[in-house]
C-alpha positions in Angstrom: -12.4 -16.8 21.0 -12.7 -13.8 18.7 -10.0 -12.0 20.6 -7.7 -15.1 20.5 -8.1 -15.5 16.8 -7.3 -11.7 16.2 -4.2 -11.9 18.4 -3.1 -15.0 16.6 -3.5 -13.5 13.1 -1.4 -10.5 14.1 1.6 -12.9 14.3 0.5 -15.1 11.4 3.6 -14.5 9.3 5.9 -15.4 12.1 3.9 -18.4 13.2 3.7 -19.8 9.6 7.5 -19.5 9.4 8.0 -21.2 12.7 5.6 -24.0 11.8 7.4 -24.6 8.5 11.0 -24.5 9.7 10.2 -26.7 12.7 8.5 -29.2 10.5 6.0 -29.9 13.3 3.1 -30.6 10.9 5.2 -33.2 9.1 5.9 -35.0 12.3 2.5 -34.5 14.0 0.2 -35.5 11.0 -3.0 -35.2 13.0 -2.4 -31.6 14.0 -4.3 -29.2 11.7 -2.5 -26.1 10.7 -5.3 -23.8 12.0 -5.0 -25.4 15.5 -1.2 -25.3 15.3 -1.4 -21.5 14.7 -3.6 -21.0 17.7 -1.8 -23.3 20.1 1.7 -22.2 19.1 0.7 -18.6 19.4 -0.4 -19.2 23.0 2.8 -21.1 23.7 5.2 -18.5 22.3 3.4 -15.1 22.6 1.3 -15.2 25.8 2.5 -15.3 29.4 -0.1 -17.9 30.4 0.9 -20.4 27.7 -1.5 -22.9 26.3 -4.7 -22.9 28.4 -6.7 -25.6 26.7 -7.3 -29.0 28.3 -4.5 -31.6 28.1 -5.7 -33.3 25.0 -3.9 -34.9 22.0 -3.5 -31.6 20.1 -1.9 -29.7 23.0 0.4 -32.7 23.7 1.4 -32.7 20.0 2.5 -29.1 20.3 4.2 -29.5 23.7 6.4 -32.3 22.5 8.1 -29.7 20.3 8.2 -26.8 22.9 12.0 -26.4 22.9 12.3 -26.6 19.1 9.5 -24.0 18.6 11.0 -21.6 21.0 14.4 -22.0 19.3 12.8 -21.3 15.9 11.2 -18.1 17.3 14.6 -16.8 18.5 16.1 -17.6 15.0 13.2 -15.8 13.3 13.6 -12.7 15.5 17.3 -12.6 14.6 16.5 -13.0 10.9 13.9 -10.2 11.0 16.0 -7.9 13.2 13.2 -7.9 15.8 14.1 -6.8 19.4 10.7 -7.7 20.8 7.6 -9.7 19.9 5.8 -6.5 18.9 8.4 -6.0 16.2 7.1 -9.1 14.5 3.6 -7.5 13.9 3.2 -6.5 10.3 3.2 -2.8 9.3 -0.4 -3.3 8.0 -1.6 -4.3 11.4 0.2 -1.3 13.0 -1.3 1.1 10.5 -4.8 -0.2 11.3 -4.4 0.5 15.0 -3.5 4.1 14.2 -6.4 5.0 11.8 -8.8 7.4 13.4 -12.5 6.8 13.7 -14.0 8.8 10.9 -17.6 9.9 11.2 -19.6 11.3 8.2 -22.3 13.6 9.4 -25.5 12.7 7.6 -26.9 16.0 6.5 -30.3 14.6 5.8 -30.8 14.4 9.5 -28.5 16.9 11.2 -25.7 19.3 10.7 -22.0 19.2 11.4 -22.3 21.9 14.1 -25.2 20.1 15.8 -23.2 16.8 15.8 -20.2 18.6 17.3 -22.3 20.2 20.0 -23.8 16.8 20.9 -20.3 15.3 21.3 -19.2 18.3 23.5 -22.2 17.7 25.8 -21.0 14.2 26.2 -17.6 15.4 27.5 -15.7 15.6 24.2 -13.3 18.4 23.5 -13.4 20.2 20.2 -9.8 20.4 18.8 -8.6 22.6 16.0 -8.5 20.8 12.6 -4.9 19.6 11.9 -3.1 17.6 9.3 -1.2 15.6 12.0 -3.4 12.7 13.1 -0.6 10.7 14.8 -1.8 11.4 18.3 -5.5 11.9 18.9 -6.4 12.3 22.6 -9.3 10.4 24.1 -12.7 12.1 24.0 -11.7 14.6 21.4 -13.4 15.5 18.1 -12.1 17.5 15.1 -13.4 18.7 11.8 -11.6 17.1 8.9 -9.4 19.5 7.0 -10.3 18.2 3.5 -14.0 17.2 3.7 -16.5 19.5 5.4 -19.0 16.8 6.3 -16.5 14.6 8.1 -15.5 14.4 11.8 -12.3 12.8 13.2 -12.3 11.0 16.5 -9.6 8.9 18.2 -8.8 5.4 17.0 -11.0 2.6 18.5 -13.8 5.0 19.4 -16.7 2.7 19.5 -19.9 4.5 18.3 -22.0 1.5 17.4 -24.3 2.1 20.4 -24.2 5.9 20.1 -27.7 7.5 19.8 -26.6 9.6 16.7 -25.4 6.4 14.9 -28.5 4.4 15.8 -30.7 7.3 14.5 -28.8 7.6 11.3 -27.4 11.0 12.0 -23.9 9.7 11.9 -22.4 7.2 9.4 -19.2 5.4 10.2 -17.3 5.7 7.0 -13.6 5.8 6.3 -12.2 9.1 5.0 -10.9 7.8 1.7 -14.3 6.2 1.0 -15.9 9.7 1.2 -13.7 11.0 -1.6 -15.6 9.6 -4.6 -18.9 11.3 -3.8 -17.2 14.6 -3.2 -15.3 14.3 -6.5 -18.5 13.4 -8.3 -20.0 16.6 -6.7 -23.4 16.2 -8.5 -25.6 19.2 -9.0 -28.9 19.3 -7.1 -31.8 17.8 -9.1 -29.4 15.7 -11.3 -29.7 12.1 -12.3 -26.9 9.8 -11.0 -25.9 6.2 -11.3 -24.0 4.4 -8.6 -22.9 1.4 -10.6 -21.6 -1.0 -7.9 -23.5 0.5 -5.0 -23.8 -1.9 -2.0 -23.5 -1.6 0.9 -24.6 1.9 0.2 -22.4 4.4 2.1 -21.4 6.2 -1.1 -25.0 6.1 -2.3 -26.3 7.8 0.8 -23.4 10.2 0.6 -24.5 11.2 -3.0 -28.0 11.5 -1.8 -26.9 13.9 1.0 -24.9 16.0 -1.3 -27.8 16.7 -3.6 -30.1 17.2 -0.6 -32.5 14.3 -1.6 -33.2 15.9 -5.0 -33.0 14.3 -8.4 -32.7 10.5 -8.9 -30.0 8.0 -7.9 -30.1 4.6 -9.6 -28.2 2.2 -7.4 -27.1 -1.1 -9.0 -25.8 -4.3 -7.4 -25.6 -7.8 -8.6 -25.9 -9.4 -5.1 -29.5 -9.3 -3.8 -28.4 -9.8 -0.2 -26.1 -6.8 -0.4 -28.7 -4.8 -2.2 -31.1 -5.5 0.7 -28.4 -4.1 3.0 -28.2 -1.0 0.9 -32.0 -0.5 1.1 -31.8 -0.8 4.9 -28.9 1.5 5.3 -30.2 4.2 2.9 -33.6 4.1 4.5 -32.0 4.5 7.9 -30.1 7.5 6.5 -33.3 9.2 5.3 -32.6 8.9 1.6 -35.7 9.4 -0.6 -34.2 9.8 -4.0 -32.6 6.3 -4.4 -33.9 3.6 -6.7 -32.2 0.3 -5.9 -31.9 -2.0 -8.9 -30.9 -5.7 -8.8 -28.6 -6.6 -11.7 -25.3 -6.1 -13.4 -24.5 -2.5 -14.5 -22.8 -3.9 -17.5 -26.2 -5.3 -18.8 -27.9 -1.9 -18.5 -28.9 -0.3 -21.8 -27.4 3.2 -21.8 -30.1 4.2 -24.3 -32.9 3.2 -22.1 -35.2 6.3 -21.7 -35.1 5.7 -17.9 -31.5 6.8 -17.9 -31.8 9.5 -20.6 -31.0 12.3 -18.1 -28.1 10.6 -16.2 -25.1 13.0 -16.1 -23.0 11.6 -13.2 -21.8 8.1 -12.7 -19.9 6.8 -9.7 -18.0 3.6 -10.3 -16.5 1.5 -7.4 -16.2 -1.9 -9.1 -14.8 -5.1 -7.6 -11.0 -4.7 -6.8 -8.3 -6.5 -4.9 -9.1 -4.6 -1.7 -5.4 -4.4 -1.1 -5.7 -1.0 0.5 -8.2 -1.9 3.2 -6.7 -2.1 6.6 -9.5 -0.7 8.9 -11.3 -4.0 9.2 -10.1 -7.7 9.7 -9.0 -7.9 6.1 -5.5 -6.7 7.2 -5.2 -9.8 9.5 -6.0 -12.4 6.9 -3.9 -13.1 3.8 -6.0 -12.8 0.7 -5.5 -16.2 -0.8 -6.5 -14.9 -4.2 -3.7 -12.3 -3.9 -1.3 -15.2 -4.5 -2.6 -15.3 -8.0 -0.6 -12.1 -8.5 -0.5 -10.6 -12.0 -3.1 -12.9 -13.5 -5.8 -11.9 -10.9 -5.0 -8.2 -11.1 -5.2 -8.3 -14.9 -8.6 -10.0 -14.7 -9.8 -7.3 -12.2 -8.4 -4.5 -14.4 -10.2 -5.9 -17.4 -13.5 -5.8 -15.6 -12.8 -2.3 -14.2 -12.0 -1.0 -17.7 -15.3 -2.6 -19.0 -17.3 -0.8 -16.3 -15.8 2.6 -17.1 -16.2 2.2 -20.9 -19.8 1.2 -20.4 -20.5 4.2 -18.2 -19.1 6.5 -20.9 -21.8 5.2 -23.3 -24.6 7.0 -21.5 -25.6 9.8 -23.8 -25.7 12.6 -21.3 -22.9 11.4 -19.0 -20.6 14.3 -18.4 -18.7 13.1 -15.3 -17.6 9.5 -14.5 -15.8 9.0 -11.2 -13.8 5.8 -10.8 -12.5 4.5 -7.5 -10.8 1.5 -6.0 -9.7 0.5 -2.5 -6.5 -0.9 -4.1 -2.9 0.1 -3.9 -1.9 -1.7 -7.1 -1.1 0.4 -10.2 -2.6 -2.3 -12.4 -6.0 -1.3 -11.0 -5.4 2.4 -10.8 -3.0 4.3 -13.0 -2.8 1.6 -15.6 -6.6 1.5 -15.9 -6.7 5.3 -16.3 -4.1 5.1 -19.1 -6.0 2.4 -20.9 -9.3 4.4 -20.8 -7.6 7.6 -22.0 -6.1 5.7 -24.9 -9.5 4.2 -25.8 -11.8 7.2 -25.8 -12.0 10.4 -27.8 -15.0 11.7 -25.9 -13.7 11.9 -22.4 -10.6 13.4 -20.8 -9.1 13.1 -17.3 -10.5 15.9 -15.1 -7.8 18.3 -13.7 -6.6 18.4 -10.1 -9.2 21.1 -9.4 -11.9 18.5 -9.9 -10.4 15.9 -7.5 -10.0 17.3 -3.9 -7.2 19.7 -5.0 -6.1 20.2 -1.4 -5.2 16.5 -1.0 -1.5 16.3 -1.4 -0.9 12.7 -2.4 -1.5 12.2 -6.1 -0.8 9.4 -8.6 2.5 7.6 -9.2 4.2 9.4 -12.0 6.3 6.4 -12.9 3.1 4.4 -13.5 1.7 7.1 -15.7 4.5 6.9 -18.3 6.1 9.8 -16.5 3.1 12.0 -17.4 2.9 14.4 -14.5 -0.4 15.8 -15.6 -2.1 12.4 -15.3 -0.5 11.8 -12.0 -1.5 15.2 -10.6 -5.1 14.6 -11.7 -5.8 11.5 -9.7 -5.9 10.8 -6.0 -4.0 8.2 -4.0 -4.0 7.5 -0.3 -1.3 5.7 1.7 -2.4 4.1 5.0 1.0 4.5 6.6 1.2 8.2 6.1 -2.4 9.4 5.5 -4.2 7.7 8.3 -6.9 6.2 6.1 -7.4 3.2 3.9 -5.5 2.8 0.7 -7.6 4.3 -2.1 -7.5 5.6 -5.6 -9.9 8.1 -7.3 -10.0 9.4 -10.9 -12.5 11.7 -12.6 -13.3 11.6 -16.3 -15.1 14.5 -17.9 -16.8 14.6 -21.3 -14.9 17.0 -23.5 -17.8 19.4 -24.2 -19.0 19.4 -20.6 -18.3 22.5 -18.5 -15.6 21.6 -16.1 -15.2 24.8 -14.1 -16.8 24.5 -10.6 -18.2 27.6 -8.9 -16.5 29.0 -5.9 -19.4 27.7 -3.8 -18.8 24.1 -5.2 -15.1 24.4 -4.6 -15.7 25.3 -0.9 -18.0 22.4 -0.7 -15.4 20.0 -2.0 -12.4 21.4 -0.3 -13.8 22.7 3.0 -10.9 25.0 2.9 -10.8 28.6 4.2 -8.2 29.3 1.5 -11.1 29.7 -0.9 -12.1 33.0 0.7 -9.7 35.2 -1.2 -10.9 33.9 -4.6 -14.5 34.4 -3.4 -13.7 38.1 -2.6 -12.2 38.5 -6.1 -15.3 37.2 -7.8 -17.4 39.5 -5.7 -15.3 42.5 -6.9 -15.6 41.3 -10.5 -19.4 41.0 -10.0 -19.5 44.6 -8.6 -17.6 45.8 -11.6 -20.0 44.0 -14.0 -23.0 45.6 -12.2 -21.4 49.0 -12.5 -20.8 48.5 -16.2 -24.3 47.2 -16.7 -25.7 50.3 -14.8 -23.8 52.6 -17.2 -25.3 50.8 -20.2 -28.9 50.3 -19.1 -31.2 53.2 -18.6 -32.6 53.8 -15.1 -36.2 52.6 -14.6 
């Protein structure tokens, strides 16, 4: 039944059009729309036709067989579709192409060990490449932007894999890994994950600081917070304090949070960028509310960011959404920048500088600096969910990352030359120091 529903939803737009233009529901008043979708899908888009028993609902559809087939032909002509596959939405097609991303949980293993385990199972290690359009079966690659991420072919099912069951591997979309890397907290630091459940980003933060410091993980939904506890325990996280409640009600001046320097914010959003799960098959009914709903979400998102900036020692606030709408992304950033004198937008160097797709200039009042400083992902071209990330820095905070931190963020061999330069500079400094200080 699950497979039938998924196949039906792939053609939902076409089926709804055919149902409306044929007026079948007006004539067959006892035929529910949901059953009409399933039965008409089987009639028009499967070779076997309707397989259910010859009951009243099947008869109601079969009475209109000729009309329904005629409406399908008309719809194909209207859409310029040469085949049934051409009627499948781009969002569904994109979801099929997205690779299986696997974050290596460095609490329990290393990237090299994970790769070797895959090789022993018959996988072939391929060179990292930007082109992910054709991944061969049983292949594994290192990701070219994130050094703790592996890339496997689409539809690779790892739910029963020993390394997943043990917590050594975490199934996490690439774009979802960006916020923790942008946050890039120092070891031993205090961090807040404001909207934390189900906990993948929380466990990622924990891994980046090697289980040091403290991570306060908030969520308003107790059921989701319980899920976070289970997943982070499975991942071997020992520095996370799960807290049930609204982040907006947390007192920034509470002594408990006096040392918090990093805040990761992933508040509720439209989810319009998510295509790697069944969301891409189901119309979001709330999406029909359009501007009003997006404005309401943006208002909440702005409130969360402004609250985060009230924590006295906060020096980095990372904001992310799984939305493609400017109202939740660039517009929120513009509003925050206009409302604060204490924080600025971190430069591109703070936000995965090797990632090419940045913000929409036209949505930033044509300010290229703002657009360059934020991250966007496009499912159709980037082979990951639609995502947005922005990094705000307190003005007096030191913003220059060390070469080591940059390599950690970028995972890019291009950092090597700058590393050599700094080594040369250090040698010069040592020589100068030796000339000044007396020998002991």
